[in-house]
C-alpha positions in Angstrom: -20.4 -6.8 -17.7 -18.4 -8.4 -14.6 -19.4 -7.3 -11.0 -16.5 -5.3 -10.1 -14.1 -6.7 -7.6 -15.1 -5.8 -3.8 -11.6 -4.0 -2.4 -12.4 -4.8 1.3 -10.0 -5.4 4.6 -12.2 -7.9 6.2 -14.1 -10.6 4.0 -16.0 -11.6 6.7 -17.8 -8.1 6.9 -18.0 -7.7 3.3 -20.8 -10.6 3.0 -24.3 -10.1 2.3 -26.2 -7.2 2.9 -24.6 -3.9 3.2 -21.0 -5.1 2.0 -20.3 -1.9 0.4 -19.9 -0.5 3.7 -16.6 -2.5 4.1 -15.3 -1.2 1.0 -15.9 2.2 2.3 -14.4 1.1 5.8 -11.4 -0.1 4.0 -10.9 3.0 2.3 -11.3 5.2 5.4 -8.5 3.0 6.7 -5.8 3.4 4.0 -6.7 7.3 4.0 -6.3 7.7 7.7 -3.3 5.8 7.6 -1.6 7.9 4.4 -3.2 10.8 6.2 -1.0 10.1 9.6 2.0 9.2 7.1 1.7 12.6 5.2 1.1 15.0 8.4 4.4 13.5 10.2 6.5 14.0 6.9 5.4 17.7 6.0 5.6 18.1 9.6 9.4 17.0 9.6 10.0 18.9 6.1 8.8 22.0 7.8 11.2 21.4 10.7 9.7 19.2 13.4 10.3 15.6 13.5 9.0 15.4 16.6 5.4 15.6 16.6 2.8 12.9 16.6 -0.2 12.9 14.2 -2.0 14.0 17.3 -0.1 16.5 18.2 0.2 17.9 14.7 -3.5 18.2 14.4 -4.0 20.0 18.1 -1.4 22.6 16.9 -3.0 23.4 13.7 -6.6 23.4 15.5 -4.7 25.6 18.3 -3.6 27.9 15.4 -6.6 28.2 13.6 -8.1 31.7 13.2 -5.8 33.0 16.2 -8.1 32.2 18.5 -7.5 31.0 22.2 -8.8 27.5 22.7 -10.1 25.4 25.7 -9.2 21.9 25.7 -12.7 21.0 25.5 -13.1 23.4 22.6 -10.1 21.4 20.6 -11.8 18.0 21.3 -14.9 19.1 20.1 -13.7 20.1 16.7 -11.3 17.6 16.1 -14.7 14.9 17.4 -11.8 13.4 20.0 -13.4 11.5 23.0 -10.8 10.6 24.8 -9.8 14.5 26.1 -6.4 12.9 28.2 -5.0 12.4 24.5 -5.5 15.8 23.6 -4.2 17.2 27.1 -0.9 15.3 27.0 -0.4 16.6 23.7 -1.2 20.3 24.6 1.4 20.1 27.6 4.1 18.5 25.1 3.4 21.4 22.4 3.5 24.0 25.3 6.8 22.1 26.8 8.0 22.8 23.2 7.2 26.5 23.2 4.9 25.9 19.6 1.9 26.9 22.1 1.3 28.9 25.4 -1.5 28.7 28.1 -3.2 31.0 30.3 -5.3 30.1 33.1 -8.4 32.2 33.3 -10.9 31.1 36.2 -11.1 27.2 35.8 -10.2 27.3 32.5 -6.7 26.9 30.7 -6.9 28.7 27.4 -4.1 27.8 24.7 -2.7 29.7 21.4 0.4 29.3 19.5 3.3 31.0 20.1 5.4 32.8 17.4 7.4 29.6 17.1 4.2 27.5 16.6 2.9 30.3 13.8 5.9 30.1 12.0 6.1 25.8 11.9 2.5 26.1 10.9 3.1 28.7 8.1 6.3 26.2 7.2 3.8 23.2 7.3 1.6 25.2 5.0 4.5 25.9 2.3 5.4 22.3 2.2 1.8 21.3 1.8 1.4 23.8 -1.1 4.2 22.4 -2.6 4.0 18.8 -2.1 0.1 18.1 -1.9 -2.0 21.2 -3.4 0.2 21.8 -6.6 0.1 18.0 -7.2 -3.6 18.1 -7.1 -4.2 19.5 -10.3 -3.2 16.0 -11.8 -6.2 14.6 -9.6 -9.4 14.4 -11.4 -11.6 16.0 -9.1 -12.6 19.6 -8.7 -12.9 22.1 -5.9 -16.5 21.6 -5.6 -16.3 17.5 -5.8 -13.6 17.5 -3.0 -15.5 19.9 -1.3 -18.7 17.0 -1.8 -16.7 14.3 -0.5 -15.7 16.2 2.5 -19.2 16.8 3.5 -20.1 13.2 2.6 -17.2 12.0 4.9 -18.7 14.7 7.8 -22.3 13.4 7.5 -20.7 9.6 7.6 -18.5 10.6 10.7 -22.0 11.3 12.5 -23.2 7.8 11.3 -20.4 6.1 12.8 -20.9 8.5 16.1 -24.3 7.3 16.7 -23.8 3.8 15.6 -20.7 4.0 18.6 -23.3 4.9 20.7 -25.8 2.5 20.0 -23.0 -0.1 20.3 -22.1 1.3 24.0 -25.5 0.5 25.3 -25.2 -3.0 24.2 
C-alpha cells in the first residue's frame, strides 16, 4: 500500500522527524480560519454583522453561565495573552450595549445586557439550524467529538509550553 499524501502548509516544516505535526498544524490553520469565518457569518445571520471573531468569543464568554466576569477571567478562559485586545473588545461591546460594566474596588466586572443575551440566543438558534443539525451527517459520535476537544485542549498546552521555551531562547 502506498504512503498517504502529506497535506501540510509548509513543506520545509514537514521534512524529517515529526512531519505529522506539520499536518496537524495545517489542520489547525484551516480549522481556525473556517471557525472565524463561521462565527462572523453566524453572528451576521443572528442580527449583528459588526462583530469580529474575538468580540464574538468575548460576548459568549461574558454570557457564559450568567456570571459577572473580569478581564483577567476572560483572558484566562479564552487563553488569550494580550489582554489589550480583549479590553478593546469589551469596550466595544459596552458601547454597543451588548454588555455592561460595573467597577467594584479596583476591578471591573462585565455582564451581558438583555440585548446581548438576546443576540447570544439568536446566535444559538442559527448555530443549531446551520451547524448542529448538519452534524448528524458527520461521521463522529458525541463521545468522539468530546475526545477531539480534549485532545485539542491538551495540544494547546504543548504549544503554550513550546512558546515559553521559544521566548527563553
